[in-house]
matplotlib code that plots the C-alpha trace (Angstrom):
import matplotlib.pyplot as plt

x = [10.8, 8.2, 10.6, 12.3, 10.4, 12.1, 15.5, 15.8, 13.6, 14.8, 14.4, 10.6, 10.2, 12.3, 9.6, 9.6, 6.5, 3.4, 3.3, 6.9, 8.3, 10.1, 6.8, 5.5, 5.9, 4.4, 4.4, 2.8, 1.5, 2.4, 1.9, 0.1, -3.8, -5.1, -2.0, -4.0, -2.8, -6.3, -6.7, -3.3, -4.2, -7.4, -5.2, -2.8, -5.7, -7.0, -3.9, -3.1, -6.6, -7.9, -10.8, -12.6, -13.3, -11.6, -12.5, -14.8, -14.1, -15.5, -18.6, -19.5, -18.2, -16.3, -12.5, -11.0, -12.1, -15.2, -15.8, -18.9, -16.9, -14.4, -17.3, -18.8, -15.4, -13.9, -10.7, -8.9, -9.1, -7.8, -5.2, -6.6, -5.1, -5.6, -3.7, -3.0, -0.6, 1.9, 4.4, 3.7, 4.1, 1.3, 1.9, 0.0, -0.8, -1.4, -3.2, -2.6, -4.3, -2.2, -3.7, -1.7, -4.3, -4.1, -0.2, -0.9, -2.3, 0.7, 3.3, 1.1, 1.5, 5.1, 5.4, 3.8, 5.5, 8.8, 8.8, 7.0, 5.5, 5.8, 3.0, 3.2, 0.9, 2.3, -0.4, 0.4, 4.1, 6.2, 4.7, 5.5, 3.2, 4.9, 8.2, 7.0, 5.6, 9.0, 10.6, 8.3, 9.7, 13.3, 13.0, 12.4, 14.9, 12.1, 13.0, 10.9, 10.2, 8.5, 5.4, 4.2, 0.4, -1.9, 0.5, -2.6, -3.4, -3.1, 0.1, 1.8, 5.4, 7.2, 10.7, 10.1, 8.8, 11.4, 14.0, 11.8, 12.2, 15.9, 16.4, 13.9, 14.3, 18.0, 19.6, 23.3, 22.8, 20.3, 21.4, 19.8, 16.5, 16.2, 13.4, 13.4, 10.9, 10.1, 6.6, 5.4, 2.8, 0.3, -1.1, -2.1, -6.1, -8.1, -7.0, -3.3, -2.8, -1.2, -2.2, 0.4, -0.1, 3.1, 6.4, 9.7, 12.0, 15.5, 17.4, 15.9, 15.3, 11.8, 8.4, 5.4, 2.3, -0.9, -3.2, -6.8, -5.8, -3.8, 0.0, 2.1, 5.8, 8.0, 11.2, 11.2, 11.2, 14.5, 14.0, 13.7, 17.1, 19.1, 17.0, 16.5, 20.5, 21.2, 18.6, 19.6, 23.2, 22.4, 20.3, 23.1, 25.7, 23.3, 22.9, 26.8, 27.4, 25.2, 26.6, 28.2, 30.6, 33.5, 35.0, 32.0, 32.5, 36.0, 34.9, 32.1, 34.3, 37.1, 34.3, 33.0, 29.4, 27.3, 24.9, 21.2, 20.9, 23.8, 22.3, 18.8, 20.3, 22.4, 19.2, 17.2, 19.8, 20.1, 16.4, 16.2, 19.0, 17.0, 19.9, 18.2, 14.8, 13.5, 10.9, 7.9, 4.7, 1.3, -2.2, -5.5, -7.1, -9.2, -12.3, -12.0, -10.9, -7.7, -4.3, -3.4, -0.4, 2.8, 0.8, 2.7, 6.1, 5.1, 4.2, 7.3, 9.5, 7.6, 8.0, 11.6, 13.1, 11.4, 12.9, 11.2, 10.3, 13.4, 15.3, 13.8, 15.0, 12.2, 11.7, 13.6, 12.1, 12.4, 10.4, 7.5, 9.5, 12.3, 15.0, 16.8, 15.9, 17.8, 17.0, 14.1, 14.6, 11.7, 11.5, 8.2, 9.6, 10.9, 9.4, 6.0, 6.2, 3.5, 2.1, -1.3, -0.9, -4.5, -7.8, -11.1, -14.7, -17.2, -20.7, -21.3, -18.1, -17.2, -13.5, -11.1, -7.2, -4.8, -1.6, 1.9, 3.7, 7.5, 8.5, 6.9, 3.6, 0.3, -2.5, -6.2, -7.5, -4.2, -3.6, -1.1, 0.2, -0.9, 1.8, 1.3, 3.1, 1.9, 0.8, 4.0, 6.1, 4.2, 4.3, 6.6, 9.8, 8.3, 6.0, 8.8, 8.7, 5.3, 2.9, 1.8, 1.4, -2.4, -3.4, -4.0, -4.1, -4.6, -5.6, -3.9, -2.6, -3.8, -7.3, -8.2, -9.9, -6.9, -7.0, -3.6, -2.2, -0.2, 1.6, -0.8, -0.4, -3.1, -3.6, -6.0, -7.4, -6.8, -10.1, -10.4, -7.6, -8.6, -7.2, -9.2, -10.6, -12.8, -15.6, -15.0, -12.7, -11.4, -10.3, -6.6, -5.2, -2.1, -0.1, 3.6, 6.4, 6.5, 2.4, -0.4, -3.7, -6.8, -8.0, -11.5, -12.6, -9.1, -10.7, -7.3, -5.4, -5.1, -2.9, 0.8, 0.3, 2.5, 1.2, 3.8, 3.7, 2.7, 6.0, 8.1, 6.3, 7.8, 7.2, 8.2, 9.5, 6.6, 7.0, 6.6, 3.3, 2.4, 1.4, -2.3, -2.2, -5.5, -8.0, -11.6, -14.0, -17.1, -20.1, -22.9, -25.9, -28.5, -28.9, -29.2, -25.8, -24.0, -25.0, -23.2, -20.4, -17.7, -17.5, -17.7, -14.7, -12.9, -13.3, -12.6, -9.4, -8.7, -9.0, -6.7, -3.4, -3.0, -5.9, -5.8, -8.8, -8.4, -10.9, -9.4, -9.6, -9.3, -12.1, -14.0, -14.2, -14.0, -11.3, -10.6, -6.8, -6.7, -4.3, -6.4, -9.9, -10.3, -9.1, -11.7, -14.5, -13.9, -13.6, -17.1, -18.7, -17.7, -19.1, -22.2, -22.5, -20.6, -21.3, -24.8, -23.4, -24.2, -21.8, -21.8, -18.5, -18.1, -15.4, -12.3, -11.2, -7.4, -6.8, -6.6, -5.4, -5.3, -3.0, -2.7, -1.0, 0.0, -0.3, -3.7, -5.7, -9.1, -11.4, -13.8, -16.8, -19.3, -21.6, -25.2, -27.5, -31.1, -31.8, -30.3, -26.6, -25.3, -22.1, -19.3, -15.8, -13.8, -10.4, -8.2, -5.4, -3.1, -2.3, 1.0, 2.0, 4.9, 7.1, 5.6, 5.4, 5.1, 1.7, -0.4, 1.5, -0.3, 1.5, 0.2, 1.0, -1.9, -0.7, -2.5, -5.0, -7.3, -8.1, -7.7, -5.2, -7.8, -9.5, -6.3, -6.1, -9.9, -9.0, -6.2, -8.8, -11.3, -8.5, -7.1, -10.5, -11.6, -8.4, -9.0, -12.2, -11.1, -11.7, -12.8, -16.5, -16.8, -13.7, -14.9, -12.7, -9.7, -7.8, -5.8, -1.9, 1.2, 0.2, 1.2, -1.8, -1.0, -3.4, -2.6, -5.9, -9.6, -12.1, -14.1, -17.0, -16.7, -20.0, -20.6, -17.3, -16.6, -14.6, -17.2, -17.6, -13.8, -13.5, -16.2, -14.6, -11.4, -13.1, -14.6, -11.5, -9.7, -12.7, -12.6, -8.9, -9.1, -11.9, -9.7, -6.7, -5.3, -5.3, -3.3, -5.1, -2.7, -2.5, -0.7, 2.3, 3.8, 7.2, 7.1, 9.7, 8.6, 10.5, 9.8, 11.7, 13.7, 11.3, 8.6, 10.8, 9.8, 6.0, 6.1, 8.0, 5.5, 2.7, 4.2, 4.7, 1.0, 0.2, 2.0, 4.8, 8.4, 10.9, 13.9, 16.1, 16.4, 18.9, 19.8, 18.8, 19.6, 17.5, 17.6, 15.2, 15.0, 14.0, 12.2, 11.9, 9.2, 7.1, 3.6, 0.3, -1.6, -4.9, -3.4, -2.2, -5.6, -5.8, -2.0, -2.0, -4.2, -2.7, 0.8, 0.0, -1.7, 1.3, 3.9, 2.2, 1.9, 5.6, 5.8, 5.8, 5.7, 6.0, 4.8, 5.5, 3.9, 6.2, 4.2, 1.7, 2.5, 0.2, -2.2, -1.7, -4.4, -6.4, -6.4, -7.5, -10.3, -11.6, -11.8, -13.6, -15.8, -16.8, -17.2, -19.7, -21.7, -21.6, -23.0]
y = [29.2, 31.5, 34.0, 31.4, 32.4, 35.8, 34.8, 31.7, 31.8, 28.7, 26.4, 26.8, 26.1, 22.9, 20.3, 18.2, 17.8, 16.6, 12.9, 12.5, 11.6, 14.9, 16.7, 14.9, 15.3, 12.7, 14.5, 12.7, 15.0, 13.5, 14.7, 14.6, 14.4, 17.8, 19.6, 20.8, 18.3, 18.2, 21.9, 22.6, 20.3, 22.4, 25.6, 24.3, 23.2, 26.6, 28.5, 26.2, 26.8, 23.2, 24.5, 27.9, 28.0, 26.2, 22.5, 22.4, 21.5, 23.5, 21.6, 21.7, 18.2, 17.6, 17.5, 15.6, 13.8, 13.0, 9.5, 9.5, 8.1, 11.0, 13.5, 12.0, 11.8, 15.0, 13.4, 11.4, 7.8, 6.8, 7.8, 10.1, 11.5, 15.1, 16.2, 19.9, 21.5, 24.3, 25.6, 22.9, 20.2, 17.9, 17.5, 14.4, 15.4, 12.4, 13.1, 10.7, 10.1, 11.5, 9.2, 6.0, 3.7, 4.4, 4.1, 1.5, 4.4, 6.5, 3.8, 3.4, 7.0, 6.7, 3.9, 6.0, 9.3, 10.6, 13.3, 14.5, 17.7, 17.1, 19.1, 20.6, 22.9, 25.8, 25.5, 22.0, 21.9, 18.7, 15.8, 12.2, 11.2, 14.0, 12.3, 8.9, 10.1, 11.6, 8.3, 6.5, 8.8, 8.6, 4.8, 4.9, 7.7, 10.1, 13.7, 16.0, 19.8, 21.1, 23.1, 25.1, 25.7, 27.3, 30.3, 32.5, 30.6, 32.3, 30.5, 30.0, 30.8, 30.3, 30.6, 28.3, 25.8, 25.9, 25.5, 22.4, 20.9, 21.7, 19.6, 16.8, 16.4, 17.9, 14.7, 15.1, 18.1, 20.6, 23.1, 20.9, 22.2, 26.1, 28.4, 29.7, 32.2, 34.2, 34.9, 38.7, 39.8, 42.7, 45.4, 43.8, 43.6, 44.6, 41.3, 42.2, 39.4, 40.2, 38.1, 36.7, 38.7, 37.7, 36.0, 37.5, 35.6, 35.0, 34.4, 37.3, 39.6, 40.4, 40.4, 38.4, 40.1, 37.9, 40.5, 40.2, 36.8, 38.5, 37.9, 41.1, 41.8, 44.7, 45.5, 44.8, 47.4, 49.0, 48.1, 44.4, 44.3, 43.2, 40.1, 39.2, 39.5, 37.1, 34.5, 34.8, 34.0, 31.2, 29.8, 30.5, 28.5, 25.6, 25.2, 25.6, 22.9, 20.5, 21.8, 19.2, 21.8, 21.4, 24.8, 26.9, 27.0, 28.3, 31.0, 32.0, 32.1, 34.2, 36.9, 35.9, 36.6, 33.6, 34.0, 33.4, 31.2, 29.1, 28.7, 28.1, 25.3, 23.8, 24.0, 22.0, 19.3, 19.1, 18.7, 16.2, 14.1, 14.1, 15.8, 19.2, 20.0, 23.7, 25.1, 27.0, 28.3, 28.1, 28.8, 28.8, 32.2, 33.6, 33.8, 30.8, 32.8, 34.1, 32.6, 31.1, 32.2, 30.6, 28.2, 29.9, 29.3, 26.0, 24.8, 26.5, 24.3, 21.1, 21.8, 22.9, 21.5, 18.0, 15.0, 13.8, 10.2, 9.7, 10.6, 8.2, 4.6, 2.1, -1.0, -4.1, -6.5, -10.4, -13.0, -14.5, -17.6, -15.7, -15.1, -12.0, -9.2, -5.9, -2.8, -0.9, 2.6, 5.1, 5.1, 5.2, 3.0, 0.3, -3.0, -2.5, -2.5, -1.0, -1.7, -1.5, 1.1, 1.3, -0.8, 0.7, -0.3, 2.5, 1.7, 3.0, 2.0, -1.1, -2.1, 0.8, 0.2, 3.0, 2.2, 3.8, 3.1, 2.6, 1.7, 1.6, 2.9, 1.6, 1.9, 0.9, -2.1, -3.9, -7.2, -7.2, -9.9, -9.7, -11.2, -11.2, -12.4, -14.7, -13.7, -14.9, -12.4, -9.6, -10.9, -9.2, -11.1, -11.8, -14.4, -16.3, -19.4, -20.6, -18.8, -15.4, -13.5, -14.0, -13.6, -17.1, -18.1, -14.5, -14.9, -13.1, -9.3, -8.4, -9.4, -11.8, -15.0, -17.5, -19.0, -20.5, -17.2, -18.5, -16.4, -15.8, -15.0, -14.3, -12.1, -9.4, -6.8, -3.3, -1.2, 2.6, 4.6, 7.5, 10.2, 10.9, 14.2, 14.2, 12.0, 12.0, 10.1, 11.8, 9.9, 9.2, 8.1, 6.4, 6.5, 6.9, 5.7, 7.7, 8.6, 7.5, 6.3, 4.4, 1.3, -0.2, -3.5, -5.5, -8.7, -10.7, -7.5, -6.4, -4.0, -5.0, -6.8, -6.1, -5.4, -6.0, -7.3, -10.7, -11.7, -10.4, -10.8, -9.1, -9.0, -6.3, -6.5, -5.5, -2.6, -3.2, -3.1, -2.7, -5.7, -5.4, -6.4, -5.4, -8.6, -8.0, -10.9, -10.7, -12.5, -11.8, -10.0, -12.1, -15.0, -12.4, -10.9, -14.2, -15.0, -11.8, -11.7, -13.7, -11.8, -8.5, -9.4, -10.8, -7.2, -5.4, -7.1, -6.6, -2.6, -2.7, -4.9, -3.4, -5.8, -9.5, -11.9, -15.1, -18.0, -19.5, -23.1, -23.6, -21.0, -21.2, -17.4, -14.9, -12.6, -9.2, -8.1, -4.2, -1.6, 0.2, 1.0, 3.8, 1.5, -1.2, 1.4, 2.3, -1.3, -2.3, 0.9, 0.1, -3.4, -1.8, 1.1, -0.3, -3.9, -3.9, -6.2, -5.7, -7.4, -7.8, -7.5, -10.5, -11.0, -12.2, -15.7, -17.1, -20.7, -22.4, -26.0, -28.4, -31.1, -33.5, -32.3, -35.8, -39.5, -41.1, -44.1, -44.4, -47.2, -46.9, -49.4, -49.1, -52.0, -51.9, -54.8, -53.8, -56.6, -57.3, -56.3, -55.1, -52.9, -54.2, -52.7, -52.0, -50.7, -49.5, -46.7, -44.8, -41.2, -39.4, -35.7, -35.1, -32.0, -29.1, -29.4, -33.3, -33.6, -36.9, -40.0, -43.5, -46.5, -50.1, -52.4, -54.9, -58.5, -61.7, -60.4, -58.8, -56.1, -57.8, -56.1, -55.0, -52.7, -51.1, -48.4, -47.9, -47.0, -44.7, -42.9, -42.4, -41.4, -38.6, -37.4, -36.9, -35.1, -32.6, -32.0, -31.6, -33.6, -31.2, -29.6, -26.7, -27.6, -28.1, -25.7, -26.6, -29.6, -31.9, -31.9, -33.1, -36.6, -40.1, -42.6, -45.9, -48.8, -52.0, -53.9, -54.4, -56.8, -57.6, -59.5, -62.0, -60.7, -57.3, -55.5, -53.1, -50.2, -47.7, -49.3, -49.2, -45.8, -44.7, -46.7, -45.0, -41.6, -42.6, -44.0, -40.5, -38.5, -40.9, -40.5, -36.7, -36.7, -38.3, -36.2, -32.7, -30.6, -27.8, -25.1, -24.1, -20.4, -19.2, -17.2, -14.5, -13.1, -9.3, -7.0, -3.4, -0.3, 2.8, 6.2, 6.2, 8.3, 5.6, 2.5, 2.6, 2.7, 0.1, -2.3, -1.9, -2.4, -5.5, -6.7, -6.1, -8.1, -11.2, -10.8, -11.7, -9.1, -11.0, -8.0, -4.5, -3.1, 0.5, 1.0, 4.0, 7.0, 7.0, 4.2, 1.1, -2.5, -4.6, -8.1, -10.0, -13.2, -12.5, -14.4, -13.6, -13.2, -10.2, -8.4, -8.5, -4.6, -3.9, -2.1, 0.4, 0.3, 0.8, 3.9, 5.5, 4.7, 5.8, 8.9, 7.3, 6.6, 2.8, 0.0, -3.7, -7.1, -10.3, -14.2, -17.2, -18.6, -21.9, -22.6, -22.5, -23.6, -20.9, -19.8, -21.7, -18.4, -17.1, -20.5, -20.6, -17.4, -18.2, -21.5, -19.4, -17.0, -19.8, -21.6, -18.3, -17.8, -21.5]
z = [-11.1, -12.4, -13.3, -15.6, -18.6, -18.4, -17.2, -19.4, -22.3, -24.0, -21.3, -20.8, -24.4, -24.6, -26.0, -28.8, -31.0, -29.1, -28.5, -27.8, -24.2, -24.3, -24.1, -20.9, -17.3, -14.7, -11.4, -8.1, -5.5, -2.0, 1.4, 4.7, 4.7, 4.7, 3.4, 0.3, -2.6, -4.3, -3.9, -5.4, -8.4, -8.9, -8.8, -11.5, -13.6, -13.3, -14.2, -17.0, -18.3, -18.1, -16.0, -16.0, -12.2, -9.3, -9.1, -12.1, -15.8, -18.6, -19.0, -15.4, -14.1, -10.9, -11.5, -8.6, -5.6, -7.5, -5.9, -3.7, -0.7, -1.1, -1.2, 2.1, 3.9, 2.6, 1.8, -1.1, -0.7, -4.3, -6.7, -9.4, -12.7, -13.9, -17.2, -17.8, -20.5, -20.0, -22.3, -25.0, -22.4, -21.1, -17.2, -16.0, -12.1, -10.0, -6.9, -4.0, -0.4, 2.5, 4.9, 6.1, 5.5, 1.6, 1.3, -1.4, -3.7, -2.9, -3.9, -7.3, -7.7, -7.1, -9.7, -12.2, -11.9, -12.6, -10.0, -7.0, -5.4, -1.5, -0.3, 3.2, 5.2, 6.9, 9.3, 10.6, 10.0, 9.5, 11.6, 11.6, 8.9, 6.6, 7.3, 6.6, 3.2, 2.5, 3.5, 0.8, -1.9, -0.8, -0.9, -4.7, -5.3, -6.6, -7.3, -5.2, -4.9, -1.5, -2.0, 1.1, 1.5, 3.7, 4.1, 5.3, 8.1, 11.5, 13.0, 9.3, 9.5, 6.2, 7.6, 10.5, 8.1, 6.0, 8.8, 9.9, 6.4, 6.3, 9.3, 8.7, 4.9, 4.2, 6.1, 5.8, 3.4, 4.8, 2.0, -0.6, 0.9, 0.0, -1.1, -4.7, -3.5, -0.5, 0.2, 0.1, 2.6, 2.1, 4.5, 7.8, 8.2, 11.4, 13.1, 12.5, 10.0, 6.7, 3.7, 1.4, -1.9, -4.1, -4.2, -4.5, -7.1, -5.5, -8.5, -10.8, -7.9, -9.2, -7.3, -8.8, -7.5, -7.4, -5.9, -7.2, -9.1, -11.6, -11.9, -12.3, -12.0, -10.8, -8.7, -4.9, -2.4, -1.4, 2.4, 1.3, -0.4, 2.6, 3.4, -0.4, -0.8, 2.0, 1.0, -2.6, -1.7, 0.2, -2.7, -5.1, -2.8, -2.6, -6.2, -6.9, -4.4, -6.3, -9.7, -12.1, -13.0, -10.5, -11.4, -10.6, -6.9, -7.1, -9.5, -7.3, -4.2, -6.2, -6.8, -10.3, -10.7, -11.9, -14.7, -13.8, -16.8, -15.7, -12.1, -13.6, -15.8, -12.9, -10.6, -13.1, -13.4, -9.6, -9.2, -11.8, -10.3, -7.0, -5.0, -4.7, -3.2, -4.1, -1.9, -3.3, -2.0, -3.6, -3.0, -4.9, -5.9, -3.3, -5.3, -7.4, -10.5, -11.9, -11.2, -7.6, -5.9, -7.1, -9.6, -12.6, -10.9, -10.0, -13.5, -14.8, -12.4, -13.3, -17.2, -17.0, -14.0, -13.4, -15.5, -18.6, -18.9, -20.8, -17.8, -15.3, -15.4, -16.1, -13.9, -14.8, -17.2, -17.9, -19.9, -18.2, -18.1, -15.9, -18.7, -18.4, -21.0, -22.0, -20.0, -21.3, -22.8, -23.0, -26.8, -28.6, -31.2, -28.8, -27.7, -25.9, -22.3, -20.2, -16.7, -15.2, -12.0, -11.0, -11.7, -11.0, -11.6, -13.2, -13.0, -16.5, -18.5, -16.3, -15.6, -16.1, -16.1, -15.7, -17.5, -17.7, -20.8, -20.3, -23.7, -27.3, -28.1, -27.1, -29.8, -29.8, -31.2, -31.0, -29.3, -26.5, -24.2, -20.5, -18.0, -14.3, -11.1, -8.7, -5.1, -3.6, -5.9, -3.9, -0.4, 2.2, 3.0, 6.5, 4.7, 3.0, 5.7, 4.4, 6.7, 5.3, 8.5, 8.7, 5.0, 4.2, 0.5, 0.1, -3.7, -6.4, -5.8, -9.1, -8.2, -11.0, -9.7, -9.4, -6.0, -6.1, -6.7, -9.7, -12.4, -15.4, -19.1, -21.6, -25.0, -25.0, -27.3, -26.4, -26.8, -26.8, -25.1, -23.1, -20.7, -17.5, -16.6, -13.7, -14.5, -18.0, -20.5, -23.3, -26.6, -27.2, -30.6, -28.9, -25.8, -26.5, -24.1, -20.8, -21.1, -19.2, -20.2, -19.3, -21.1, -20.7, -20.0, -19.7, -18.4, -18.0, -16.6, -13.1, -11.3, -11.5, -14.7, -17.6, -21.1, -23.9, -27.8, -28.4, -30.0, -27.4, -24.1, -21.0, -17.2, -15.2, -11.6, -9.3, -6.9, -3.1, -1.9, 1.8, 3.9, 5.1, 8.6, 10.0, 9.9, 9.4, 9.3, 7.3, 6.2, 3.7, 5.5, 3.5, 0.8, -1.7, -0.8, -0.4, -4.0, -5.2, -2.6, -4.2, -7.4, -5.8, -3.4, -6.3, -8.1, -4.8, -4.3, -7.8, -7.6, -4.5, -4.4, -0.7, 0.3, 1.0, 0.9, 3.0, 3.4, 6.6, 6.7, 10.3, 11.3, 8.2, 8.4, 5.3, 6.2, 4.4, 5.3, 5.3, 6.3, 8.8, 9.9, 7.1, 4.5, 5.8, 6.0, 2.3, 1.3, 2.9, 1.7, -1.9, -1.6, -0.5, -3.0, -6.0, -6.1, -4.2, -1.6, 2.2, 4.8, 8.4, 10.6, 13.0, 15.5, 14.0, 15.3, 15.4, 14.7, 18.0, 18.4, 21.3, 22.6, 25.3, 28.5, 29.6, 28.7, 28.5, 27.5, 25.9, 25.0, 21.8, 21.8, 19.0, 19.2, 17.6, 17.4, 16.0, 13.8, 10.6, 9.8, 13.2, 13.9, 16.2, 17.0, 19.9, 20.2, 22.9, 22.6, 24.6, 23.7, 24.6, 23.7, 21.3, 20.5, 19.0, 15.1, 15.3, 14.1, 14.7, 14.7, 14.6, 16.0, 15.6, 18.4, 18.2, 18.8, 18.4, 15.7, 18.2, 15.6, 12.1, 10.1, 7.4, 10.0, 11.5, 8.7, 9.6, 13.0, 12.3, 9.8, 12.5, 14.9, 12.4, 11.4, 15.0, 15.7, 12.6, 14.4, 17.9, 21.0, 23.6, 24.1, 21.6, 20.0, 16.6, 15.2, 17.2, 15.7, 18.0, 17.3, 18.2, 19.9, 19.3, 19.3, 19.9, 19.0, 21.5, 21.6, 20.6, 19.4, 16.3, 15.1, 12.2, 10.7, 12.1, 12.1, 9.4, 8.1, 9.3, 12.6, 13.4, 12.2, 14.7, 17.5, 16.9, 17.1, 20.3, 22.0, 21.4, 22.6, 25.8, 26.4, 26.2, 28.7, 31.2, 30.7, 31.1, 27.8, 26.5, 24.5, 21.8, 20.6, 17.3, 18.0, 15.5, 15.5, 15.2, 14.0, 15.0, 13.7, 15.7, 16.3, 19.6, 21.5, 21.4, 22.2, 25.7, 25.3, 22.4, 24.6, 27.6, 25.2, 23.9, 27.6, 28.0, 25.3, 26.6, 24.3, 24.8, 23.4, 22.3, 21.3, 19.8, 17.4, 16.0, 12.4, 10.0, 10.7, 14.5, 14.5, 16.6, 15.5, 18.2, 17.9, 19.9, 19.9, 20.6, 20.8, 17.6, 19.6, 21.2, 18.1, 16.3, 16.0, 16.4, 12.8, 14.6, 17.9, 16.9, 14.8, 17.9, 20.1, 17.8, 16.1, 12.8, 12.5, 13.6, 11.1, 11.7, 10.0, 11.3, 10.6, 11.9, 14.7, 15.5, 18.2, 22.1, 25.1, 26.3, 29.9, 31.9, 33.1, 29.3, 28.2, 31.0, 29.8, 25.9, 27.1, 29.0, 26.2, 23.9, 26.0, 26.5, 22.5, 22.2]

ax = plt.figure().add_subplot(projection="3d")
ax.plot(x, y, z, "-o")
ax.set_aspect("equal")
plt.show()
């Protein structure tokens, strides 16, 4: 709505005094990786006067993607904030990564924002990943406008892209996705390609020419009028269809001309309600100076058409003890309620917390109450059966050192408030309801924690974080690294709630659960560069177990006489398999006092200890499960028998029984729920069968997707998070839950044992 200042002057200037929620707009930029989000942020900053040339702040520092990893990888890997001002309104631009591995950063941005700019590249079109990001926005009801970039690419076709957006994003109402402007192309060059030099405003019938980086305005050429009127009528009908004035459509169909100011007002309301998604075009200035194409129009839309924080319903709150509280209102004078959206570690200033204030006013030097959820509050529903799908104890999702993942509370003093701008932090005197700010060195607050008044503690409902389903086993590279590893991992997980840390009690491995390979690479690189800790990746192991395939008996004889006090214990046992999940059952059937009563618990203790260690060669990490061990005979010595001797005899008896019996190697099974588009159902089901999976059923879900249910060995889905993304072109999703242990096929078990023998 770059024509808005001329068409509807009052709308552009609707802003209260600085420091009020009505003078704020929180906008998140989302879209596929490579769509041009970061470049668009730089162009908007340039147009607003925040920078003096593209991507550079006035004192020469880097504006966005200033992290060293982002420089090396040439892509965004974390949420960043760039504040600009336009029409007396502060616009907090939140730039998010587009790659699927960093969807946790995307969801944090959606939590902090009140509206979204959905950026689509005209060169790449609408692909599967773009649809997935759109679904993320739709899931939280985020108002959106679509911004088309890369219009000067050789294969760019604005009309075709708009048609694709209408089909893909319009759903049941494709007329809710309509351009506000039409690109205007200049004189074709030697290669026949005509560059985009301006935009034609459909409502005001004015041309906005950006030739040379300067924005001028004039009437459209006569030969363009027929196309202009056709597109304009379609836009007007789309706006009227979403208007809250039910009489407007009747008047329009009756031939009445609608006032441009009325149409713009209805457009703003429809955009703010999230029922209308206007399409705009934008591009940076070609030489890095001046105003980029469409940036004025885009800033006008943000400040006039996007909702204020007061129009965005805050998250639900309760007390830390679980009692209900009245809904929050975005009021600077209300009770303080703020949330930590993101946590980072700066090598110079230390821990930094990006905070969104939903109610009240946050001031420096005041003491606030910090409330945080336990790890179980953020787990995926698939983990509700007590097994976390491979994440182990996981630790707290807020990253604090809390091994039991319990909810936590503390009082903490707020230091200086700042507003980030590139690598700099600009001081703030306060942060009112609706604003974003950075707080340094909050030692007790992690991502997702609530900051509230000491006398009115609150806890916000957490936002849904993605399940990290790619396990990466690591170990310290050296002794020096080992000494620093624990603290570094605690901080790393504190920065990224989409990552889980597991100390596996069965395999004794340290495992990072990530969202994908790129997510893993960034995590390990940050360990090395930010915390000075080098780690090595090692093969990830699953927790195998073993059991008896048939009944067996064993005799444990522990007799030593070497002068002085000797050791004497003999026990005889039988072992029989039990149904899955039975554990270890010990039965005493000794008669006649062959084993004295005081030593029977010693035999049981030895049997259970040996079962926990495993009973087959190389099975130190494979506990024995689901058997009944019956003690039926033995011998003792009046002097040399002891508790320790009978423990040893019990362990020996169990090992002898295993040596003479057939054994089953048990592997953990996972129940998978895989959600894919219909075109990928066949390849995904075929792939699951190749992983020894058993498909139990399929069902149709909204959005032309199919839910596949299958039980698959966990050893076969170690990299399924990566493989499914490849199979489904980035559209597939899955969840997993532990389904118990089952016998491994003999040929697979033989291969596993052979590999273990080679390693040992």
